[in-house]
N, CA, C and O atoms as a GROMACS GRO file, in nm:
protein
  616
    1MET      N    1   9.689   5.193  -5.389
    1MET     CA    2   9.619   5.309  -5.344
    1MET      C    3   9.582   5.291  -5.197
    1MET      O    4   9.531   5.187  -5.156
    2LYS      N    5   9.607   5.394  -5.122
    2LYS     CA    6   9.585   5.389  -4.979
    2LYS      C    7   9.447   5.447  -4.947
    2LYS      O    8   9.410   5.554  -4.995
    3ARG      N    9   9.373   5.374  -4.865
    3ARG     CA   10   9.241   5.421  -4.824
    3ARG      C   11   9.251   5.495  -4.692
    3ARG      O   12   9.327   5.458  -4.602
    4HIS      N   13   9.175   5.599  -4.683
    4HIS     CA   14   9.168   5.673  -4.558
    4HIS      C   15   9.040   5.635  -4.485
    4HIS      O   16   8.929   5.657  -4.534
    5ARG      N   17   9.058   5.578  -4.371
    5ARG     CA   18   8.940   5.544  -4.290
    5ARG      C   19   8.924   5.647  -4.180
    5ARG      O   20   9.020   5.686  -4.113
    6GLN      N   21   8.802   5.689  -4.164
    6GLN     CA   22   8.775   5.780  -4.054
    6GLN      C   23   8.741   5.698  -3.930
    6GLN      O   24   8.678   5.593  -3.937
    7ALA      N   25   8.784   5.747  -3.820
    7ALA     CA   26   8.752   5.680  -3.694
    7ALA      C   27   8.602   5.696  -3.666
    7ALA      O   28   8.544   5.801  -3.690
    8LEU      N   29   8.544   5.590  -3.614
    8LEU     CA   30   8.401   5.595  -3.580
    8LEU      C   31   8.379   5.688  -3.461
    8LEU      O   32   8.453   5.685  -3.362
    9GLU      N   33   8.276   5.770  -3.474
    9GLU     CA   34   8.245   5.861  -3.365
    9GLU      C   35   8.157   5.789  -3.262
    9GLU      O   36   8.069   5.710  -3.297
   10VAL      N   37   8.183   5.819  -3.139
   10VAL     CA   38   8.102   5.763  -3.032
   10VAL      C   39   7.976   5.848  -3.019
   10VAL      O   40   7.982   5.970  -3.005
   11ILE      N   41   7.860   5.781  -3.025
   11ILE     CA   42   7.733   5.852  -3.012
   11ILE      C   43   7.703   5.860  -2.862
   11ILE      O   44   7.683   5.759  -2.796
   12SER      N   45   7.699   5.981  -2.812
   12SER     CA   46   7.680   5.999  -2.667
   12SER      C   47   7.534   6.021  -2.629
   12SER      O   48   7.504   6.038  -2.511
   13SER      N   49   7.445   6.021  -2.724
   13SER     CA   50   7.303   6.039  -2.693
   13SER      C   51   7.230   5.906  -2.709
   13SER      O   52   7.274   5.816  -2.780
   14ILE      N   53   7.118   5.897  -2.640
   14ILE     CA   54   7.038   5.774  -2.646
   14ILE      C   55   6.909   5.807  -2.720
   14ILE      O   56   6.843   5.907  -2.691
   15ASN      N   57   6.874   5.724  -2.813
   15ASN     CA   58   6.750   5.741  -2.888
   15ASN      C   59   6.639   5.670  -2.809
   15ASN      O   60   6.633   5.547  -2.805
   16ILE      N   61   6.552   5.750  -2.748
   16ILE     CA   62   6.446   5.691  -2.664
   16ILE      C   63   6.309   5.699  -2.730
   16ILE      O   64   6.208   5.682  -2.663
   17THR      N   65   6.305   5.724  -2.857
   17THR     CA   66   6.178   5.738  -2.927
   17THR      C   67   6.093   5.612  -2.915
   17THR      O   68   5.974   5.620  -2.885
   18ASN      N   69   6.153   5.498  -2.938
   18ASN     CA   70   6.077   5.372  -2.931
   18ASN      C   71   6.026   5.345  -2.790
   18ASN      O   72   5.914   5.299  -2.772
   19MET      N   73   6.108   5.375  -2.691
   19MET     CA   74   6.066   5.353  -2.553
   19MET      C   75   5.951   5.447  -2.516
   19MET      O   76   5.857   5.406  -2.448
   20LEU      N   77   5.958   5.572  -2.560
   20LEU     CA   78   5.850   5.666  -2.532
   20LEU      C   79   5.721   5.624  -2.602
   20LEU      O   80   5.612   5.637  -2.545
   21ASP      N   81   5.731   5.576  -2.724
   21ASP     CA   82   5.612   5.528  -2.795
   21ASP      C   83   5.544   5.416  -2.716
   21ASP      O   84   5.422   5.416  -2.700
   22THR      N   85   5.623   5.322  -2.668
   22THR     CA   86   5.568   5.210  -2.591
   22THR      C   87   5.507   5.259  -2.459
   22THR      O   88   5.398   5.217  -2.421
   23ALA      N   89   5.578   5.347  -2.390
   23ALA     CA   90   5.528   5.397  -2.261
   23ALA      C   91   5.398   5.475  -2.278
   23ALA      O   92   5.305   5.457  -2.200
   24LEU      N   93   5.390   5.559  -2.379
   24LEU     CA   94   5.268   5.636  -2.401
   24LEU      C   95   5.152   5.548  -2.445
   24LEU      O   96   5.038   5.573  -2.409
   25THR      N   97   5.181   5.444  -2.523
   25THR     CA   98   5.076   5.350  -2.564
   25THR      C   99   5.020   5.279  -2.441
   25THR      O  100   4.898   5.264  -2.428
   26LEU      N  101   5.108   5.235  -2.350
   26LEU     CA  102   5.062   5.171  -2.227
   26LEU      C  103   4.983   5.268  -2.140
   26LEU      O  104   4.882   5.230  -2.080
   27LEU      N  105   5.028   5.391  -2.132
   27LEU     CA  106   4.958   5.492  -2.054
   27LEU      C  107   4.816   5.514  -2.107
   27LEU      O  108   4.721   5.521  -2.029
   28ILE      N  109   4.803   5.525  -2.237
   28ILE     CA  110   4.671   5.544  -2.298
   28ILE      C  111   4.582   5.423  -2.272
   28ILE      O  112   4.464   5.437  -2.242
   29ALA      N  113   4.639   5.303  -2.282
   29ALA     CA  114   4.562   5.181  -2.257
   29ALA      C  115   4.511   5.180  -2.112
   29ALA      O  116   4.394   5.147  -2.089
   30PHE      N  117   4.596   5.214  -2.016
   30PHE     CA  118   4.553   5.218  -1.876
   30PHE      C  119   4.448   5.325  -1.852
   30PHE      O  120   4.356   5.306  -1.773
   31MET      N  121   4.462   5.439  -1.920
   31MET     CA  122   4.364   5.546  -1.902
   31MET      C  123   4.227   5.505  -1.956
   31MET      O  124   4.125   5.550  -1.904
   32ILE      N  125   4.224   5.423  -2.058
   32ILE     CA  126   4.097   5.377  -2.115
   32ILE      C  127   4.034   5.270  -2.026
   32ILE      O  128   3.913   5.270  -2.005
   33VAL      N  129   4.116   5.180  -1.973
   33VAL     CA  130   4.065   5.066  -1.895
   33VAL      C  131   4.033   5.104  -1.750
   33VAL      O  132   3.937   5.051  -1.694
   34ALA      N  133   4.108   5.194  -1.690
   34ALA     CA  134   4.095   5.224  -1.547
   34ALA      C  135   3.955   5.267  -1.504
   34ALA      O  136   3.908   5.219  -1.402
   35PRO      N  137   3.885   5.355  -1.576
   35PRO     CA  138   3.752   5.394  -1.529
   35PRO      C  139   3.650   5.280  -1.526
   35PRO      O  140   3.553   5.286  -1.450
   36SER      N  141   3.671   5.178  -1.606
   36SER     CA  142   3.574   5.068  -1.609
   36SER      C  143   3.598   4.966  -1.498
   36SER      O  144   3.513   4.881  -1.474
   37LEU      N  145   3.711   4.975  -1.431
   37LEU     CA  146   3.741   4.882  -1.322
   37LEU      C  147   3.682   4.935  -1.193
   37LEU      O  148   3.699   5.053  -1.159
   38LYS      N  149   3.612   4.848  -1.120
   38LYS     CA  150   3.558   4.887  -0.990
   38LYS      C  151   3.643   4.819  -0.885
   38LYS      O  152   3.637   4.697  -0.867
   39SER      N  153   3.721   4.899  -0.818
   39SER     CA  154   3.803   4.840  -0.714
   39SER      C  155   3.722   4.836  -0.586
   39SER      O  156   3.632   4.917  -0.565
   40GLY      N  157   3.753   4.743  -0.504
   40GLY     CA  158   3.681   4.732  -0.378
   40GLY      C  159   3.668   4.588  -0.336
   40GLY      O  160   3.738   4.500  -0.385
   41ILE      N  161   3.580   4.567  -0.245
   41ILE     CA  162   3.559   4.435  -0.188
   41ILE      C  163   3.450   4.366  -0.268
   41ILE      O  164   3.343   4.423  -0.292
   42GLN      N  165   3.477   4.244  -0.310
   42GLN     CA  166   3.384   4.169  -0.393
   42GLN      C  167   3.266   4.119  -0.310
   42GLN      O  168   3.284   4.045  -0.213
   43VAL      N  169   3.145   4.160  -0.348
   43VAL     CA  170   3.024   4.110  -0.283
   43VAL      C  171   2.924   4.068  -0.390
   43VAL      O  172   2.921   4.123  -0.500
   44ASP      N  173   2.844   3.970  -0.355
   44ASP     CA  174   2.738   3.923  -0.443
   44ASP      C  175   2.610   3.991  -0.396
   44ASP      O  176   2.543   3.943  -0.304
   45LEU      N  177   2.575   4.103  -0.461
   45LEU     CA  178   2.459   4.182  -0.417
   45LEU      C  179   2.329   4.110  -0.450
   45LEU      O  180   2.321   4.041  -0.552
   46PRO      N  181   2.226   4.126  -0.366
   46PRO     CA  182   2.096   4.069  -0.399
   46PRO      C  183   2.035   4.141  -0.519
   46PRO      O  184   2.069   4.256  -0.548
   47GLU      N  185   1.945   4.072  -0.589
   47GLU     CA  186   1.882   4.129  -0.709
   47GLU      C  187   1.741   4.175  -0.678
   47GLU      O  188   1.666   4.108  -0.606
   48THR      N  189   1.705   4.291  -0.733
   48THR     CA  190   1.570   4.345  -0.718
   48THR      C  191   1.544   4.446  -0.828
   48THR      O  192   1.638   4.499  -0.887
   49ASN      N  193   1.418   4.473  -0.855
   49ASN     CA  194   1.383   4.574  -0.954
   49ASN      C  195   1.356   4.710  -0.890
   49ASN      O  196   1.349   4.811  -0.960
   50ALA      N  197   1.340   4.713  -0.760
   50ALA     CA  198   1.309   4.839  -0.691
   50ALA      C  199   1.436   4.921  -0.675
   50ALA      O  200   1.546   4.867  -0.669
   51GLY      N  201   1.420   5.050  -0.669
   51GLY     CA  202   1.533   5.137  -0.639
   51GLY      C  203   1.575   5.223  -0.755
   51GLY      O  204   1.539   5.199  -0.870
   52GLU      N  205   1.653   5.324  -0.722
   52GLU     CA  206   1.705   5.418  -0.819
   52GLU      C  207   1.855   5.431  -0.798
   52GLU      O  208   1.903   5.413  -0.687
   53PRO      N  209   1.930   5.462  -0.904
   53PRO     CA  210   2.073   5.484  -0.886
   53PRO      C  211   2.099   5.608  -0.801
   53PRO      O  212   2.024   5.706  -0.807
   54ILE      N  213   2.205   5.603  -0.722
   54ILE     CA  214   2.240   5.720  -0.641
   54ILE      C  215   2.363   5.787  -0.701
   54ILE      O  216   2.443   5.723  -0.770
   55GLU      N  217   2.376   5.915  -0.674
   55GLU     CA  218   2.487   5.992  -0.730
   55GLU      C  219   2.609   5.978  -0.640
   55GLU      O  220   2.598   5.973  -0.517
   56ASP      N  221   2.727   5.973  -0.703
   56ASP     CA  222   2.851   5.971  -0.627
   56ASP      C  223   2.884   6.111  -0.579
   56ASP      O  224   2.862   6.209  -0.650
   57SER      N  225   2.936   6.120  -0.459
   57SER     CA  226   2.983   6.248  -0.407
   57SER      C  227   3.096   6.221  -0.309
   57SER      O  228   3.122   6.106  -0.272
   58ALA      N  229   3.163   6.327  -0.269
   58ALA     CA  230   3.274   6.312  -0.176
   58ALA      C  231   3.226   6.268  -0.038
   58ALA      O  232   3.303   6.210   0.038
   59ASP      N  233   3.100   6.294  -0.006
   59ASP     CA  234   3.045   6.256   0.124
   59ASP      C  235   2.971   6.123   0.121
   59ASP      O  236   2.899   6.091   0.216
   60ASN      N  237   2.987   6.045   0.014
   60ASN     CA  238   2.922   5.915   0.003
   60ASN      C  239   3.024   5.806   0.034
   60ASN      O  240   3.121   5.789  -0.039
   61PHE      N  241   3.002   5.733   0.142
   61PHE     CA  242   3.091   5.625   0.183
   61PHE      C  243   3.019   5.492   0.168
   61PHE      O  244   2.896   5.486   0.160
   62VAL      N  245   3.097   5.383   0.164
   62VAL     CA  246   3.041   5.250   0.143
   62VAL      C  247   3.072   5.162   0.264
   62VAL      O  248   3.186   5.152   0.308
   63ILE      N  249   2.967   5.100   0.318
   63ILE     CA  250   2.984   4.995   0.419
   63ILE      C  251   2.957   4.864   0.347
   63ILE      O  252   2.851   4.844   0.288
   64THR      N  253   3.054   4.774   0.352
   64THR     CA  254   3.042   4.645   0.285
   64THR      C  255   3.033   4.536   0.391
   64THR      O  256   3.111   4.534   0.486
   65ILE      N  257   2.937   4.446   0.374
   65ILE     CA  258   2.921   4.333   0.465
   65ILE      C  259   2.948   4.206   0.386
   65ILE      O  260   2.875   4.173   0.292
   66ARG      N  261   3.055   4.134   0.424
   66ARG     CA  262   3.092   4.009   0.359
   66ARG      C  263   3.050   3.893   0.447
   66ARG      O  264   3.046   3.907   0.569
   67PRO      N  265   3.016   3.778   0.388
   67PRO     CA  266   2.973   3.664   0.469
   67PRO      C  267   3.089   3.604   0.548
   67PRO      O  268   3.207   3.625   0.517
   68GLN      N  269   3.052   3.529   0.652
   68GLN     CA  270   3.154   3.461   0.732
   68GLN      C  271   3.227   3.358   0.647
   68GLN      O  272   3.173   3.308   0.548
   69ASP      N  273   3.351   3.326   0.687
   69ASP     CA  274   3.429   3.227   0.614
   69ASP      C  275   3.519   3.153   0.714
   69ASP      O  276   3.494   3.156   0.834
   70GLN      N  277   3.622   3.087   0.662
   70GLN     CA  278   3.712   3.009   0.747
   70GLN      C  279   3.786   3.098   0.848
   70GLN      O  280   3.813   3.055   0.960
   71GLU      N  281   3.817   3.223   0.807
   71GLU     CA  282   3.893   3.312   0.894
   71GLU      C  283   3.811   3.361   1.013
   71GLU      O  284   3.864   3.376   1.123
   72SER      N  285   3.684   3.387   0.991
   72SER     CA  286   3.603   3.451   1.094
   72SER      C  287   3.465   3.386   1.101
   72SER      O  288   3.402   3.362   0.998
   73PRO      N  289   3.418   3.356   1.222
   73PRO     CA  290   3.284   3.298   1.235
   73PRO      C  291   3.174   3.402   1.222
   73PRO      O  292   3.055   3.368   1.222
   74TYR      N  293   3.212   3.530   1.210
   74TYR     CA  294   3.115   3.638   1.198
   74TYR      C  295   3.127   3.704   1.061
   74TYR      O  296   3.229   3.692   0.994
   75ASP      N  297   3.020   3.773   1.021
   75ASP     CA  298   3.028   3.851   0.898
   75ASP      C  299   3.134   3.959   0.914
   75ASP      O  300   3.155   4.012   1.023
   76ARG      N  301   3.202   3.991   0.803
   76ARG     CA  302   3.307   4.093   0.806
   76ARG      C  303   3.250   4.225   0.756
   76ARG      O  304   3.181   4.229   0.655
   77ILE      N  305   3.279   4.332   0.827
   77ILE     CA  306   3.226   4.465   0.795
   77ILE      C  307   3.342   4.556   0.758
   77ILE      O  308   3.445   4.559   0.826
   78TYR      N  309   3.325   4.631   0.648
   78TYR     CA  310   3.428   4.724   0.601
   78TYR      C  311   3.364   4.860   0.578
   78TYR      O  312   3.251   4.870   0.531
   79ILE      N  313   3.436   4.966   0.612
   79ILE     CA  314   3.399   5.102   0.573
   79ILE      C  315   3.505   5.148   0.475
   79ILE      O  316   3.621   5.165   0.511
   80ASN      N  317   3.464   5.168   0.350
   80ASN     CA  318   3.558   5.207   0.243
   80ASN      C  319   3.684   5.121   0.246
   80ASN      O  320   3.795   5.173   0.250
   81LYS      N  321   3.666   4.990   0.243
   81LYS     CA  322   3.772   4.889   0.234
   81LYS      C  323   3.854   4.873   0.362
   81LYS      O  324   3.948   4.794   0.363
   82GLN      N  325   3.820   4.945   0.469
   82GLN     CA  326   3.889   4.931   0.597
   82GLN      C  327   3.803   4.845   0.688
   82GLN      O  328   3.689   4.881   0.719
   83ARG      N  329   3.857   4.732   0.732
   83ARG     CA  330   3.778   4.641   0.816
   83ARG      C  331   3.754   4.703   0.953
   83ARG      O  332   3.844   4.759   1.015
   84VAL      N  333   3.630   4.691   1.000
   84VAL     CA  334   3.592   4.742   1.132
   84VAL      C  335   3.515   4.632   1.205
   84VAL      O  336   3.458   4.542   1.144
   85ARG      N  337   3.515   4.641   1.336
   85ARG     CA  338   3.438   4.547   1.417
   85ARG      C  339   3.300   4.606   1.440
   85ARG      O  340   3.284   4.728   1.446
   86LEU      N  341   3.201   4.520   1.452
   86LEU     CA  342   3.064   4.566   1.474
   86LEU      C  343   3.055   4.648   1.603
   86LEU      O  344   2.979   4.745   1.610
   87GLU      N  345   3.132   4.609   1.705
   87GLU     CA  346   3.130   4.680   1.833
   87GLU      C  347   3.181   4.824   1.817
   87GLU      O  348   3.137   4.913   1.890
   88ASN      N  349   3.273   4.847   1.723
   88ASN     CA  350   3.333   4.979   1.704
   88ASN      C  351   3.265   5.059   1.593
   88ASN      O  352   3.306   5.172   1.565
   89LEU      N  353   3.164   5.003   1.530
   89LEU     CA  354   3.102   5.068   1.414
   89LEU      C  355   3.044   5.204   1.450
   89LEU      O  356   3.059   5.300   1.373
   90GLY      N  357   2.978   5.215   1.564
   90GLY     CA  358   2.919   5.343   1.604
   90GLY      C  359   3.023   5.453   1.617
   90GLY      O  360   3.003   5.564   1.569
   91ALA      N  361   3.135   5.423   1.682
   91ALA     CA  362   3.241   5.523   1.700
   91ALA      C  363   3.303   5.561   1.566
   91ALA      O  364   3.334   5.678   1.542
   92ASP      N  365   3.323   5.462   1.480
   92ASP     CA  366   3.380   5.490   1.347
   92ASP      C  367   3.286   5.578   1.265
   92ASP      O  368   3.331   5.668   1.195
   93LEU      N  369   3.157   5.551   1.273
   93LEU     CA  370   3.060   5.632   1.198
   93LEU      C  371   3.052   5.774   1.255
   93LEU      O  372   3.036   5.870   1.180
   94GLU      N  373   3.062   5.787   1.388
   94GLU     CA  374   3.064   5.921   1.450
   94GLU      C  375   3.183   6.001   1.398
   94GLU      O  376   3.169   6.120   1.367
   95ALA      N  377   3.300   5.937   1.389
   95ALA     CA  378   3.419   6.006   1.339
   95ALA      C  379   3.402   6.047   1.194
   95ALA      O  380   3.444   6.156   1.154
   96LEU      N  381   3.340   5.960   1.113
   96LEU     CA  382   3.314   5.993   0.972
   96LEU      C  383   3.220   6.112   0.962
   96LEU      O  384   3.243   6.204   0.883
   97ARG      N  385   3.114   6.109   1.041
   97ARG     CA  386   3.015   6.216   1.035
   97ARG      C  387   3.074   6.350   1.079
   97ARG      O  388   3.035   6.455   1.027
   98ALA      N  389   3.168   6.347   1.173
   98ALA     CA  390   3.231   6.471   1.219
   98ALA      C  391   3.310   6.537   1.105
   98ALA      O  392   3.314   6.659   1.096
   99GLY      N  393   3.371   6.456   1.020
   99GLY     CA  394   3.450   6.510   0.910
   99GLY      C  395   3.371   6.537   0.784
   99GLY      O  396   3.418   6.608   0.694
  100HIS      N  397   3.250   6.482   0.775
  100HIS     CA  398   3.167   6.496   0.654
  100HIS      C  399   3.022   6.524   0.697
  100HIS      O  400   2.946   6.430   0.722
  101PRO      N  401   2.984   6.652   0.705
  101PRO     CA  402   2.850   6.685   0.754
  101PRO      C  403   2.736   6.630   0.668
  101PRO      O  404   2.631   6.595   0.722
  102GLY      N  405   2.753   6.620   0.537
  102GLY     CA  406   2.648   6.568   0.449
  102GLY      C  407   2.665   6.421   0.421
  102GLY      O  408   2.641   6.375   0.310
  103LEU      N  409   2.708   6.346   0.521
  103LEU     CA  410   2.744   6.205   0.505
  103LEU      C  411   2.626   6.121   0.458
  103LEU      O  412   2.517   6.127   0.513
  104THR      N  413   2.651   6.041   0.353
  104THR     CA  414   2.555   5.942   0.304
  104THR      C  415   2.630   5.810   0.293
  104THR      O  416   2.743   5.805   0.245
  105ILE      N  417   2.567   5.703   0.338
  105ILE     CA  418   2.629   5.571   0.337
  105ILE      C  419   2.554   5.481   0.240
  105ILE      O  420   2.431   5.478   0.239
  106THR      N  421   2.629   5.407   0.158
  106THR     CA  422   2.572   5.301   0.075
  106THR      C  423   2.611   5.169   0.140
  106THR      O  424   2.730   5.143   0.161
  107VAL      N  425   2.514   5.086   0.172
  107VAL     CA  426   2.539   4.958   0.237
  107VAL      C  427   2.534   4.849   0.131
  107VAL      O  428   2.431   4.827   0.068
  108GLU      N  429   2.648   4.781   0.112
  108GLU     CA  430   2.657   4.668   0.019
  108GLU      C  431   2.666   4.541   0.102
  108GLU      O  432   2.770   4.512   0.161
  109SER      N  433   2.557   4.467   0.108
  109SER     CA  434   2.553   4.344   0.187
  109SER      C  435   2.548   4.225   0.093
  109SER      O  436   2.460   4.217   0.007
  110ASP      N  437   2.642   4.133   0.109
  110ASP     CA  438   2.645   4.012   0.027
  110ASP      C  439   2.518   3.933   0.050
  110ASP      O  440   2.467   3.927   0.162
  111SER      N  441   2.466   3.871  -0.056
  111SER     CA  442   2.341   3.796  -0.043
  111SER      C  443   2.357   3.674   0.048
  111SER      O  444   2.258   3.619   0.094
  112GLN      N  445   2.482   3.630   0.073
  112GLN     CA  446   2.507   3.516   0.160
  112GLN      C  447   2.536   3.556   0.305
  112GLN      O  448   2.550   3.470   0.392
  113SER      N  449   2.545   3.686   0.333
  113SER     CA  450   2.574   3.730   0.470
  113SER      C  451   2.447   3.721   0.554
  113SER      O  452   2.336   3.712   0.502
  114LEU      N  453   2.466   3.722   0.684
  114LEU     CA  454   2.352   3.708   0.776
  114LEU      C  455   2.270   3.836   0.778
  114LEU      O  456   2.324   3.946   0.780
  115SER      N  457   2.139   3.820   0.777
  115SER     CA  458   2.052   3.939   0.779
  115SER      C  459   2.063   4.012   0.912
  115SER      O  460   2.039   4.133   0.918
  116GLY      N  461   2.097   3.941   1.018
  116GLY     CA  462   2.112   4.005   1.148
  116GLY      C  463   2.223   4.109   1.148
  116GLY      O  464   2.210   4.214   1.211
  117THR      N  465   2.331   4.081   1.076
  117THR     CA  466   2.441   4.178   1.068
  117THR      C  467   2.394   4.303   0.995
  117THR      O  468   2.424   4.414   1.037
  118LEU      N  469   2.321   4.284   0.885
  118LEU     CA  470   2.269   4.398   0.809
  118LEU      C  471   2.175   4.482   0.897
  118LEU      O  472   2.181   4.604   0.895
  119ILE      N  473   2.090   4.415   0.973
  119ILE     CA  474   1.995   4.487   1.058
  119ILE      C  475   2.069   4.565   1.168
  119ILE      O  476   2.030   4.677   1.201
  120LYS      N  477   2.175   4.507   1.224
  120LYS     CA  478   2.253   4.578   1.326
  120LYS      C  479   2.321   4.701   1.266
  120LYS      O  480   2.324   4.807   1.329
  121VAL      N  481   2.376   4.688   1.146
  121VAL     CA  482   2.440   4.802   1.079
  121VAL      C  483   2.337   4.911   1.051
  121VAL      O  484   2.362   5.029   1.075
  122MET      N  485   2.220   4.870   0.998
  122MET     CA  486   2.115   4.967   0.970
  122MET      C  487   2.068   5.034   1.100
  122MET      O  488   2.037   5.154   1.100
  123GLY      N  489   2.061   4.958   1.208
  123GLY     CA  490   2.022   5.015   1.337
  123GLY      C  491   2.120   5.121   1.384
  123GLY      O  492   2.079   5.226   1.434
  124LYS      N  493   2.251   5.095   1.368
  124LYS     CA  494   2.352   5.194   1.405
  124LYS      C  495   2.338   5.320   1.322
  124LYS      O  496   2.346   5.431   1.374
  125LEU      N  497   2.316   5.303   1.191
  125LEU     CA  498   2.300   5.419   1.102
  125LEU      C  499   2.177   5.500   1.141
  125LEU      O  500   2.181   5.623   1.143
  126HIS      N  501   2.067   5.431   1.172
  126HIS     CA  502   1.944   5.499   1.212
  126HIS      C  503   1.963   5.569   1.347
  126HIS      O  504   1.918   5.682   1.366
  127GLU      N  505   2.029   5.501   1.439
  127GLU     CA  506   2.055   5.558   1.572
  127GLU      C  507   2.136   5.687   1.563
  127GLU      O  508   2.114   5.781   1.639
  128LEU      N  509   2.231   5.691   1.468
  128LEU     CA  510   2.315   5.810   1.451
  128LEU      C  511   2.255   5.910   1.353
  128LEU      O  512   2.316   6.013   1.324
  129ASP      N  513   2.135   5.880   1.302
  129ASP     CA  514   2.064   5.968   1.208
  129ASP      C  515   2.148   5.997   1.083
  129ASP      O  516   2.162   6.112   1.041
  130ILE      N  517   2.205   5.890   1.025
  130ILE     CA  518   2.284   5.900   0.902
  130ILE      C  519   2.202   5.843   0.787
  130ILE      O  520   2.149   5.733   0.797
  131ASP      N  521   2.192   5.920   0.678
  131ASP     CA  522   2.119   5.872   0.560
  131ASP      C  523   2.196   5.756   0.498
  131ASP      O  524   2.318   5.758   0.490
  132PHE      N  525   2.121   5.653   0.454
  132PHE     CA  526   2.187   5.540   0.390
  132PHE      C  527   2.098   5.482   0.282
  132PHE      O  528   1.977   5.503   0.280
  133ALA      N  529   2.161   5.406   0.192
  133ALA     CA  530   2.091   5.336   0.085
  133ALA      C  531   2.146   5.194   0.078
  133ALA      O  532   2.263   5.171   0.110
  134LEU      N  533   2.062   5.100   0.037
  134LEU     CA  534   2.104   4.962   0.021
  134LEU      C  535   2.138   4.937  -0.126
  134LEU      O  536   2.057   4.967  -0.214
  135ALA      N  537   2.256   4.884  -0.152
  135ALA     CA  538   2.299   4.856  -0.289
  135ALA      C  539   2.242   4.722  -0.333
  135ALA      O  540   2.248   4.624  -0.259
  136THR      N  541   2.188   4.718  -0.455
  136THR     CA  542   2.137   4.594  -0.514
  136THR      C  543   2.176   4.590  -0.660
  136THR      O  544   2.223   4.689  -0.716
  137GLU      N  545   2.156   4.476  -0.722
  137GLU     CA  546   2.174   4.459  -0.865
  137GLU      C  547   2.036   4.444  -0.928
  137GLU      O  548   1.946   4.390  -0.864
  138PRO      N  549   2.017   4.492  -1.053
  138PRO     CA  550   1.888   4.468  -1.118
  138PRO      C  551   1.869   4.319  -1.143
  138PRO      O  552   1.965   4.247  -1.170
  139GLU      N  553   1.745   4.273  -1.134
  139GLU     CA  554   1.717   4.132  -1.158
  139GLU      C  555   1.757   4.096  -1.300
  139GLU      O  556   1.734   4.174  -1.393
  140SER      N  557   1.816   3.979  -1.316
  140SER     CA  558   1.858   3.937  -1.450
  140SER      C  559   1.735   3.910  -1.536
  140SER      O  560   1.641   3.842  -1.494
  141GLY      N  561   1.737   3.964  -1.657
  141GLY     CA  562   1.626   3.947  -1.750
  141GLY      C  563   1.515   4.048  -1.732
  141GLY      O  564   1.425   4.056  -1.815
  142ALA      N  565   1.519   4.125  -1.625
  142ALA     CA  566   1.415   4.224  -1.601
  142ALA      C  567   1.459   4.358  -1.660
  142ALA      O  568   1.577   4.390  -1.660
  143PRO      N  569   1.364   4.436  -1.710
  143PRO     CA  570   1.401   4.566  -1.764
  143PRO      C  571   1.447   4.660  -1.653
  143PRO      O  572   1.399   4.653  -1.540
  144ALA      N  573   1.541   4.746  -1.686
  144ALA     CA  574   1.590   4.843  -1.590
  144ALA      C  575   1.480   4.944  -1.558
  144ALA      O  576   1.399   4.975  -1.645
  145PRO      N  577   1.476   4.995  -1.435
  145PRO     CA  578   1.372   5.093  -1.403
  145PRO      C  579   1.391   5.218  -1.487
  145PRO      O  580   1.503   5.266  -1.505
  146ARG      N  581   1.280   5.270  -1.539
  146ARG     CA  582   1.290   5.387  -1.626
  146ARG      C  583   1.298   5.512  -1.540
  146ARG      O  584   1.246   5.516  -1.429
  147GLU      N  585   1.363   5.612  -1.594
  147GLU     CA  586   1.373   5.738  -1.522
  147GLU      C  587   1.246   5.817  -1.544
  147GLU      O  588   1.192   5.818  -1.654
  148GLN      N  589   1.197   5.882  -1.439
  148GLN     CA  590   1.075   5.960  -1.449
  148GLN      C  591   1.105   6.094  -1.514
  148GLN      O  592   1.206   6.158  -1.484
  149ASP      N  593   1.015   6.135  -1.602
  149ASP     CA  594   1.026   6.268  -1.660
  149ASP      C  595   0.970   6.368  -1.562
  149ASP      O  596   0.896   6.333  -1.471
  150ALA      N  597   1.006   6.493  -1.581
  150ALA     CA  598   0.959   6.599  -1.491
  150ALA      C  599   0.807   6.611  -1.494
  150ALA      O  600   0.745   6.641  -1.392
  151ASP      N  601   0.745   6.588  -1.612
  151ASP     CA  602   0.599   6.600  -1.621
  151ASP      C  603   0.527   6.476  -1.569
  151ASP      O  604   0.406   6.480  -1.550
  152ASP      N  605   0.600   6.364  -1.544
  152ASP     CA  606   0.538   6.244  -1.489
  152ASP      C  607   0.520   6.254  -1.338
  152ASP      O  608   0.435   6.186  -1.281
  153GLN      N  609   0.599   6.340  -1.272
  153GLN     CA  610   0.593   6.348  -1.127
  153GLN      C  611   0.472   6.429  -1.085
  153GLN      O  612   0.439   6.531  -1.146
  154THR      N  613   0.408   6.381  -0.981
  154THR     CA  614   0.290   6.453  -0.931
  154THR      C  615   0.312   6.502  -0.791
  154THR      O  616   0.224   6.564  -0.733
   0.00000   0.00000   0.00000
């Protein structure tokens, strides 16, 4: 008895279901993790119980002061992750203020950086009449400051 064999058909399509499942799983994982990551320049902020959290806005910029190291004998200053020289800070802040009328600056100064650098930065901000806040961490073991209710304010 003779058997009839059919020729195998060439499948011209690609089954990408498994690849899409993997890609979408990775996408979801990144979407969950990304908001919890704080990108930026690593600083060791001083601890204090004073202060209130500030709101993020498009006109809120960050000046970061890092301590001196092997690369530089001076503290390093950054505006939104862009390194600037102390001598050019005034001009850079003027340019920022021109583009953002409601400009607010958060100053993140490392606890190991020189206080003189912080005072010079604050002096420039005051000289240019720019609102600023100093970033700190809550003291370890201390309770977080409570939010005031509307009826508590006098």
